[in-house]
C-alpha positions as a Markdown table, in Angstrom:
| # | Residue | x | y | z |
|---|---|---|---|---|
| 1 | Met | 9.5 | -6.1 | -20.5 |
| 2 | Gly | 7.8 | -3.8 | -18.1 |
| 3 | Phe | 5.7 | -4.9 | -15.0 |
| 4 | Glu | 2.6 | -7.0 | -14.6 |
| 5 | Phe | 0.6 | -6.8 | -11.3 |
| 6 | Thr | -2.7 | -7.8 | -9.8 |
| 7 | Val | -5.6 | -5.4 | -9.6 |
| 8 | Tyr | -9.2 | -5.6 | -8.4 |
| 9 | Lys | -11.8 | -4.1 | -10.8 |
| 10 | Gly | -15.5 | -3.3 | -10.9 |
| 11 | Ser | -17.7 | -4.9 | -13.5 |
| 12 | Thr | -21.1 | -4.3 | -15.2 |
| 13 | Asp | -22.9 | -6.6 | -12.8 |
| 14 | Gly | -21.2 | -5.0 | -9.7 |
| 15 | Lys | -19.0 | -7.9 | -8.9 |
| 16 | Val | -15.4 | -7.3 | -8.0 |
| 17 | Leu | -13.1 | -9.1 | -10.4 |
| 18 | Lys | -9.4 | -10.0 | -10.0 |
| 19 | Ser | -7.4 | -9.1 | -13.0 |
| 20 | Thr | -3.9 | -8.0 | -14.1 |
| 21 | Thr | -2.5 | -4.7 | -15.5 |
| 22 | His | 0.7 | -4.4 | -17.5 |
| 23 | Lys | 2.9 | -1.3 | -17.5 |
| 24 | Asp | 5.9 | -0.6 | -19.6 |
| 25 | Asp | 9.4 | 0.1 | -18.2 |
| 26 | Leu | 9.5 | 3.3 | -16.1 |
| 27 | Lys | 10.1 | 6.5 | -18.0 |
| 28 | Gly | 10.5 | 10.2 | -16.9 |
| 29 | Asp | 9.5 | 10.7 | -13.3 |
| 30 | Gln | 7.4 | 7.5 | -13.0 |
| 31 | Val | 7.6 | 5.5 | -9.8 |
| 32 | Leu | 6.7 | 1.9 | -9.2 |
| 33 | Val | 4.9 | 1.6 | -5.8 |
| 34 | Lys | 4.3 | -1.8 | -4.1 |
| 35 | Val | 0.9 | -1.3 | -2.4 |
| 36 | Thr | 0.8 | -2.1 | 1.3 |
| 37 | His | -2.6 | -0.5 | 2.2 |
| 38 | Ser | -5.6 | 1.0 | 0.6 |
| 39 | Gly | -8.4 | 3.0 | 2.2 |
| 40 | Val | -11.9 | 2.2 | 1.0 |
| 41 | Cys | -14.1 | 5.1 | 0.3 |
| 42 | Phe | -17.8 | 5.2 | -0.6 |
| 43 | Thr | -16.7 | 6.6 | -4.0 |
| 44 | Asp | -15.4 | 3.1 | -4.7 |
| 45 | Val | -19.0 | 1.8 | -4.3 |
| 46 | His | -20.2 | 4.3 | -6.9 |
| 47 | Tyr | -17.7 | 2.7 | -9.4 |
| 48 | Leu | -18.5 | -1.0 | -8.6 |
| 49 | His | -20.4 | -1.3 | -11.9 |
| 50 | Thr | -17.7 | 0.3 | -14.0 |
| 51 | Asp | -14.9 | -1.6 | -15.8 |
| 52 | Met | -12.0 | -0.1 | -14.0 |
| 53 | Val | -9.6 | -0.7 | -11.1 |
| 54 | Leu | -11.0 | 0.4 | -7.8 |
| 55 | Gly | -9.4 | 2.4 | -5.0 |
| 56 | His | -7.8 | 5.8 | -4.7 |
| 57 | Glu | -6.5 | 5.9 | -1.1 |
| 58 | Gly | -3.2 | 4.1 | -1.8 |
| 59 | Val | -0.1 | 3.8 | 0.3 |
| 60 | Gly | 3.0 | 1.7 | -0.3 |
| 61 | Ile | 6.7 | 1.4 | -0.7 |
| 62 | Val | 8.7 | 2.7 | -3.6 |
| 63 | Gln | 10.1 | -0.3 | -5.4 |
| 64 | Lys | 11.7 | 1.3 | -8.5 |
| 65 | Val | 12.1 | 4.8 | -9.8 |
| 66 | Gly | 12.3 | 6.2 | -13.3 |
| 67 | Pro | 15.3 | 8.1 | -14.8 |
| 68 | Asp | 14.0 | 11.6 | -13.9 |
| 69 | Val | 12.9 | 11.0 | -10.4 |
| 70 | Lys | 14.5 | 13.7 | -8.2 |
| 71 | Asp | 13.6 | 13.1 | -4.5 |
| 72 | Leu | 12.0 | 9.6 | -4.0 |
| 73 | Lys | 14.2 | 6.6 | -3.5 |
| 74 | Val | 13.6 | 2.8 | -3.2 |
| 75 | Gly | 12.2 | 2.0 | 0.2 |
| 76 | Asp | 10.3 | 5.3 | 0.9 |
| 77 | Ser | 6.8 | 5.1 | 2.1 |
| 78 | Val | 4.5 | 7.1 | -0.1 |
| 79 | Gly | 0.8 | 7.6 | -0.8 |
| 80 | Trp | -1.4 | 9.0 | -3.6 |
| 81 | Ser | -4.8 | 10.6 | -3.7 |
| 82 | Tyr | -7.7 | 11.1 | -6.1 |
| 83 | Gln | -5.6 | 13.0 | -8.6 |
| 84 | His | -2.9 | 11.4 | -10.7 |
| 85 | Asp | -1.7 | 14.1 | -13.1 |
| 86 | Ser | -2.3 | 17.6 | -14.6 |
| 87 | Cys | -0.8 | 19.8 | -17.3 |
| 88 | Gly | 1.5 | 21.7 | -14.9 |
| 89 | Arg | 1.4 | 24.8 | -17.2 |
| 90 | Cys | -2.0 | 26.5 | -16.7 |
| 91 | Asn | -2.7 | 29.2 | -14.2 |
| 92 | Arg | -4.5 | 26.8 | -11.9 |
| 93 | Cys | -1.6 | 24.4 | -11.8 |
| 94 | Leu | 0.8 | 27.1 | -11.2 |
| 95 | Ser | -1.3 | 28.5 | -8.3 |
| 96 | Gly | -1.7 | 25.3 | -6.4 |
| 97 | Trp | -5.2 | 24.6 | -7.9 |
| 98 | Glu | -4.2 | 21.7 | -10.2 |
| 99 | Thr | -7.4 | 19.9 | -9.0 |
| 100 | Met | -9.2 | 22.3 | -11.3 |
| 101 | Cys | -6.9 | 21.9 | -14.3 |
| 102 | Asp | -8.7 | 21.2 | -17.6 |
| 103 | Glu | -6.3 | 18.3 | -18.2 |
| 104 | Arg | -6.4 | 16.8 | -14.7 |
| 105 | Lys | -6.5 | 13.1 | -14.4 |
| 106 | Leu | -8.7 | 11.9 | -11.6 |
| 107 | Phe | -9.8 | 8.5 | -10.2 |
| 108 | Gly | -13.0 | 7.5 | -12.2 |
| 109 | Phe | -12.1 | 9.7 | -15.1 |
| 110 | Ala | -8.6 | 8.5 | -16.2 |
| 111 | Asp | -6.1 | 5.7 | -15.6 |
| 112 | Phe | -8.8 | 3.1 | -15.5 |
| 113 | Asp | -6.2 | 0.3 | -15.5 |
| 114 | Gln | -4.8 | 1.3 | -12.1 |
| 115 | Gly | -6.0 | 1.9 | -8.6 |
| 116 | Ser | -5.1 | 1.2 | -5.0 |
| 117 | Phe | -7.0 | -2.1 | -4.9 |
| 118 | Ala | -3.8 | -3.7 | -6.4 |
| 119 | Thr | -0.4 | -5.1 | -5.6 |
| 120 | His | 1.3 | -2.3 | -7.4 |
| 121 | Ala | 0.8 | 1.0 | -9.2 |
| 122 | Val | 2.9 | 3.3 | -11.4 |
| 123 | Trp | 2.5 | 7.0 | -10.8 |
| 124 | Arg | 4.4 | 10.3 | -11.4 |
| 125 | Glu | 6.7 | 11.3 | -8.6 |
| 126 | Val | 5.0 | 14.7 | -8.4 |
| 127 | Phe | 1.7 | 13.2 | -7.5 |
| 128 | Leu | 3.1 | 10.9 | -4.8 |
| 129 | Phe | 3.4 | 12.1 | -1.2 |
| 130 | Lys | 6.2 | 10.9 | 1.0 |
| 131 | Leu | 4.8 | 9.9 | 4.4 |
| 132 | Pro | 6.1 | 11.5 | 7.6 |
| 133 | Pro | 8.4 | 9.1 | 9.4 |
| 134 | Thr | 6.1 | 8.8 | 12.4 |
| 135 | Met | 3.0 | 7.9 | 10.4 |
| 136 | Arg | 2.0 | 4.2 | 9.9 |
| 137 | Asn | 1.0 | 3.2 | 6.4 |
| 138 | Glu | -2.4 | 1.9 | 7.6 |
| 139 | Asp | -3.2 | 5.3 | 9.2 |
| 140 | Ala | -2.0 | 7.2 | 6.2 |
| 141 | Ala | -4.3 | 5.4 | 3.6 |
| 142 | Pro | -7.6 | 7.0 | 4.6 |
| 143 | Leu | -5.9 | 10.4 | 4.9 |
| 144 | Met | -5.2 | 10.3 | 1.2 |
| 145 | Cys | -8.8 | 11.1 | 0.3 |
| 146 | Ala | -10.9 | 11.5 | 3.4 |
| 147 | Gly | -8.3 | 13.4 | 5.3 |
| 148 | Ser | -7.4 | 15.6 | 2.3 |
| 149 | Thr | -11.0 | 16.4 | 1.7 |
| 150 | Val | -11.9 | 17.5 | 5.2 |
| 151 | Phe | -8.6 | 19.4 | 5.7 |
| 152 | Asn | -9.2 | 21.2 | 2.4 |
| 153 | Ala | -12.7 | 22.2 | 3.4 |
| 154 | Leu | -11.4 | 23.6 | 6.7 |
| 155 | Arg | -8.7 | 25.4 | 4.9 |
| 156 | Leu | -11.0 | 26.9 | 2.2 |
| 157 | Ala | -13.4 | 28.1 | 5.0 |
| 158 | Asn | -10.5 | 30.0 | 6.5 |
| 159 | Val | -11.1 | 28.6 | 9.9 |
| 160 | Ser | -9.1 | 30.1 | 12.8 |
| 161 | Pro | -8.5 | 28.9 | 16.4 |
| 162 | Thr | -11.4 | 31.2 | 17.4 |
| 163 | Ser | -13.8 | 29.7 | 15.0 |
| 164 | Arg | -16.9 | 27.7 | 16.1 |
| 165 | Val | -17.0 | 24.8 | 13.7 |
| 166 | Gly | -20.1 | 22.6 | 13.2 |
| 167 | Ile | -19.6 | 19.1 | 11.8 |
| 168 | Ile | -22.7 | 17.1 | 10.6 |
| 169 | Gly | -22.0 | 13.4 | 10.8 |
| 170 | Val | -19.6 | 11.1 | 12.6 |
| 171 | Gly | -18.5 | 8.7 | 9.9 |
| 172 | Gly | -15.5 | 8.2 | 7.6 |
| 173 | Leu | -15.2 | 11.9 | 6.8 |
| 174 | Gly | -16.8 | 13.3 | 10.0 |
| 175 | His | -14.5 | 11.5 | 12.5 |
| 176 | Leu | -11.5 | 13.0 | 10.8 |
| 177 | Ala | -13.1 | 16.4 | 10.5 |
| 178 | Ile | -13.7 | 16.5 | 14.2 |
| 179 | Gln | -10.0 | 15.8 | 14.9 |
| 180 | Phe | -8.7 | 18.3 | 12.5 |
| 181 | Ala | -11.0 | 21.1 | 13.6 |
| 182 | Ala | -10.2 | 20.4 | 17.3 |
| 183 | Lys | -6.5 | 20.3 | 16.7 |
| 184 | Met | -6.7 | 23.6 | 14.9 |
| 185 | Gly | -8.0 | 25.0 | 18.2 |
| 186 | Cys | -11.6 | 25.4 | 17.0 |
| 187 | Glu | -14.7 | 25.1 | 19.2 |
| 188 | Thr | -16.0 | 21.9 | 17.6 |
| 189 | Val | -19.7 | 21.2 | 17.6 |
| 190 | Val | -21.0 | 17.8 | 16.4 |
| 191 | Phe | -24.4 | 16.9 | 15.0 |
| 192 | Ser | -25.4 | 13.2 | 14.6 |
| 193 | Gly | -28.7 | 11.3 | 14.3 |
| 194 | Thr | -28.6 | 9.6 | 17.7 |
| 195 | Glu | -26.6 | 9.7 | 20.9 |
| 196 | Ser | -24.8 | 6.4 | 20.0 |
| 197 | Lys | -21.7 | 8.1 | 18.6 |
| 198 | Lys | -21.4 | 10.9 | 21.3 |
| 199 | Pro | -18.6 | 9.1 | 23.3 |
| 200 | Asp | -16.6 | 8.8 | 20.1 |
| 201 | Ala | -17.2 | 12.4 | 19.0 |
| 202 | Ile | -16.2 | 13.7 | 22.5 |
| 203 | Ser | -13.0 | 11.5 | 22.6 |
| 204 | Leu | -12.0 | 12.8 | 19.1 |
| 205 | Gly | -12.2 | 16.4 | 20.3 |
| 206 | Ala | -15.8 | 17.6 | 20.1 |
| 207 | Lys | -16.8 | 20.1 | 22.8 |
| 208 | Glu | -20.6 | 19.8 | 22.1 |
| 209 | Phe | -22.8 | 17.0 | 20.6 |
| 210 | Tyr | -26.4 | 17.2 | 19.5 |
| 211 | Ala | -28.6 | 14.3 | 18.4 |
| 212 | Thr | -30.9 | 15.4 | 15.6 |
| 213 | Lys | -33.2 | 12.4 | 14.7 |
| 214 | Gly | -36.8 | 13.6 | 14.9 |
| 215 | Val | -35.8 | 17.1 | 16.0 |
| 216 | Thr | -37.5 | 20.1 | 14.4 |
| 217 | Ser | -35.3 | 22.8 | 16.0 |
| 218 | Leu | -32.0 | 23.1 | 17.7 |
| 219 | Asp | -30.8 | 25.4 | 20.4 |
| 220 | Ile | -27.0 | 25.4 | 20.7 |
| 221 | Gly | -26.3 | 28.7 | 22.3 |
| 222 | Lys | -23.7 | 30.5 | 20.2 |
| 223 | Pro | -24.0 | 30.3 | 16.4 |
| 224 | Ile | -21.7 | 28.4 | 14.1 |
| 225 | Asp | -19.1 | 30.2 | 12.0 |
| 226 | His | -18.4 | 27.3 | 9.7 |
| 227 | Leu | -20.5 | 24.2 | 9.0 |
| 228 | Ile | -18.9 | 21.0 | 7.4 |
| 229 | Val | -21.4 | 18.5 | 6.0 |
| 230 | Thr | -20.0 | 15.0 | 5.9 |
| 231 | Thr | -23.2 | 12.9 | 5.7 |
| 232 | Ser | -24.0 | 10.7 | 2.7 |
| 233 | Ser | -27.2 | 12.5 | 2.0 |
| 234 | Pro | -28.1 | 16.2 | 2.4 |
| 235 | Pro | -29.3 | 17.4 | 5.8 |
| 236 | Asp | -32.5 | 19.2 | 6.6 |
| 237 | Trp | -31.2 | 22.6 | 5.8 |
| 238 | Asn | -34.0 | 24.3 | 7.8 |
| 239 | Leu | -32.6 | 22.7 | 10.9 |
| 240 | Tyr | -29.2 | 24.3 | 10.4 |
| 241 | Ile | -29.5 | 27.5 | 8.5 |
| 242 | Gly | -30.7 | 29.3 | 11.6 |
| 243 | Leu | -27.7 | 28.1 | 13.5 |
| 244 | Met | -25.2 | 30.0 | 11.2 |
| 245 | Ala | -23.4 | 33.2 | 12.3 |
| 246 | Pro | -23.5 | 36.1 | 9.8 |
| 247 | Cys | -20.8 | 35.8 | 7.1 |
| 248 | Gly | -20.5 | 32.1 | 7.9 |
| 249 | Ser | -19.7 | 29.3 | 5.5 |
| 250 | Ile | -21.3 | 25.9 | 4.7 |
| 251 | Ser | -19.2 | 23.3 | 3.1 |
| 252 | Pro | -20.9 | 20.1 | 1.7 |
| 253 | Ile | -18.1 | 17.6 | 1.0 |
| 254 | Ser | -19.9 | 14.3 | 0.7 |
| 255 | Val | -21.2 | 12.9 | -2.7 |
| 256 | Ala | -25.0 | 13.2 | -3.2 |
| 257 | Glu | -27.2 | 13.2 | -6.2 |
| 258 | Gly | -29.9 | 15.8 | -7.0 |
| 259 | Asp | -30.1 | 19.5 | -6.5 |
| 260 | Leu | -28.9 | 21.6 | -3.6 |
| 261 | Val | -32.1 | 23.2 | -2.2 |
| 262 | Ile | -31.5 | 25.6 | 0.6 |
| 263 | Pro | -33.6 | 28.4 | 2.3 |
| 264 | Tyr | -32.9 | 31.5 | 0.3 |
| 265 | Met | -33.6 | 34.4 | 2.4 |
| 266 | Pro | -31.6 | 33.3 | 5.5 |
| 267 | Leu | -28.7 | 32.8 | 3.1 |
| 268 | Leu | -29.1 | 36.3 | 1.6 |
| 269 | Leu | -29.8 | 38.2 | 4.8 |
| 270 | Asn | -26.9 | 36.7 | 6.8 |
| 271 | Thr | -24.4 | 36.9 | 3.9 |
| 272 | Leu | -23.7 | 33.1 | 4.1 |
| 273 | Arg | -21.6 | 31.3 | 1.5 |
| 274 | Ile | -21.8 | 27.7 | 0.3 |
| 275 | Gln | -18.3 | 26.4 | -0.5 |
| 276 | Gly | -17.9 | 23.4 | -2.7 |
| 277 | Gly | -14.8 | 21.3 | -2.3 |
| 278 | Val | -12.9 | 18.2 | -3.5 |
| 279 | Asn | -9.6 | 16.8 | -2.5 |
| 280 | Gly | -6.9 | 19.2 | -1.8 |
| 281 | Gly | -4.1 | 19.9 | -4.2 |
| 282 | Arg | -0.6 | 18.7 | -3.6 |
| 283 | Val | 0.5 | 21.5 | -1.3 |
| 284 | Val | -2.7 | 21.0 | 0.8 |
| 285 | Asn | -2.0 | 17.2 | 1.0 |
| 286 | Arg | 1.5 | 17.8 | 2.2 |
| 287 | Glu | 0.3 | 20.2 | 4.8 |
| 288 | Met | -2.4 | 17.8 | 5.9 |
| 289 | Leu | 0.0 | 14.9 | 6.3 |
| 290 | Asp | 2.5 | 17.1 | 8.3 |
| 291 | Phe | -0.3 | 18.4 | 10.5 |
| 292 | Ala | -1.8 | 14.9 | 11.1 |
| 293 | Ala | 1.6 | 13.5 | 12.1 |
| 294 | Phe | 2.4 | 16.4 | 14.4 |
| 295 | His | -0.9 | 16.3 | 16.2 |
| 296 | Gly | -1.3 | 12.5 | 16.2 |
| 297 | Ile | -4.5 | 12.6 | 14.1 |
| 298 | Lys | -5.4 | 9.0 | 13.0 |
| 299 | Pro | -8.4 | 7.3 | 11.5 |
| 300 | Ile | -10.3 | 4.6 | 13.3 |
| 301 | Asn | -9.8 | 1.7 | 11.0 |
| 302 | Val | -11.2 | -1.7 | 10.4 |
| 303 | Leu | -8.7 | -3.9 | 8.6 |
| 304 | Tyr | -9.4 | -6.4 | 5.8 |
| 305 | Pro | -7.1 | -8.6 | 3.7 |
| 306 | Met | -6.6 | -7.3 | 0.1 |
| 307 | Asn | -8.2 | -10.2 | -1.7 |
| 308 | Leu | -11.6 | -10.8 | -3.3 |
| 309 | Asp | -13.2 | -12.0 | 0.0 |
| 310 | Gly | -11.7 | -9.1 | 2.0 |
| 311 | Ile | -12.7 | -6.5 | -0.5 |
| 312 | Glu | -16.3 | -7.8 | -0.8 |
| 313 | Arg | -16.7 | -8.0 | 3.0 |
| 314 | Cys | -15.3 | -4.5 | 3.4 |
| 315 | Leu | -17.6 | -3.0 | 0.7 |
| 316 | Lys | -20.6 | -4.8 | 2.2 |
| 317 | Thr | -20.0 | -3.4 | 5.6 |
| 318 | Leu | -19.6 | 0.1 | 4.0 |
| 319 | Thr | -22.7 | -0.1 | 2.0 |
| 320 | Glu | -24.7 | -1.3 | 5.0 |
| 321 | Gly | -23.6 | 1.8 | 6.9 |
| 322 | Lys | -21.8 | -0.4 | 9.6 |
| 323 | Met | -18.2 | 0.8 | 9.0 |
| 324 | Lys | -16.6 | 2.3 | 12.1 |
| 325 | Tyr | -15.1 | 4.3 | 10.6 |
| 326 | Arg | -12.8 | 3.6 | 7.7 |
| 327 | Gly | -12.1 | 0.3 | 6.0 |
| 328 | Val | -8.5 | -0.4 | 5.0 |
| 329 | Leu | -7.3 | -3.2 | 2.9 |
| 330 | Val | -4.0 | -4.8 | 3.8 |
| 331 | Ala | -1.7 | -6.4 | 1.3 |
| 332 | Glu | -1.1 | -10.1 | 1.9 |
| 333 | Asn | 2.6 | -10.1 | 1.1 |
């Protein structure tokens, strides 16, 4: 018999379509999740023209469990992220780097019949994350991708409470990066195009704010130890490279096309490193959720109903650059 549920897909002409997905009865450690909320990420916009179910910031309630499920039970609140599966046997999987597994299954590359723009989903227990009891589902949804990505970048950069962390951009990623860095005890410095987002940045934990539109040089006093780039397009590297402390790190974490072109000699002479990054692995996601719950880190959300009209309005706001700061779809039942 199995299960049949509603999903919302991209299409060749970029129009969101309502469809259905069928899944067989649960086997192994599979879990049926009734979706309550889905974050909306700009990555979803990239797949609008693809015949696949959209959404990868899913949160919901466990509705049924397979025969080999060990820990989750019906009624638990859980979320899932960009990755759905991996081999579990290779050195990368065994060392917490399953995001780099050769057999990894990621949103946009596998499981095209499922996503978080849906009424339900079926995933393996080991790739679901039980939410902390104090965390609301609507707050957890954007943390599944945006929260995981910025937390992973800070973790890979080896930030410490004495680090001076620069964050470029106050948007879906940036407004979370500010909170995580500030709660880690870092001296948090924010760069944005204009002064319009300064009040938000300061309220989220920034100690300094600099508007960069039309600026050819910046004087910020002390240099930056770690720079997190969250903007949708690459920054003017000449504006920032001179702000970096020796042995500092630069972490571009937003999606952009083209080549990375950066001043060579300052990178060389100051022993800087450029650190790529995607979503965190499972242990990072668990740590991120616990950290966010303990410190009260929450996204600033705009809620939309999870139906065709709500999805289209949300995506339109996002593509027009008017989202403040994460769109979240809410199930209608």
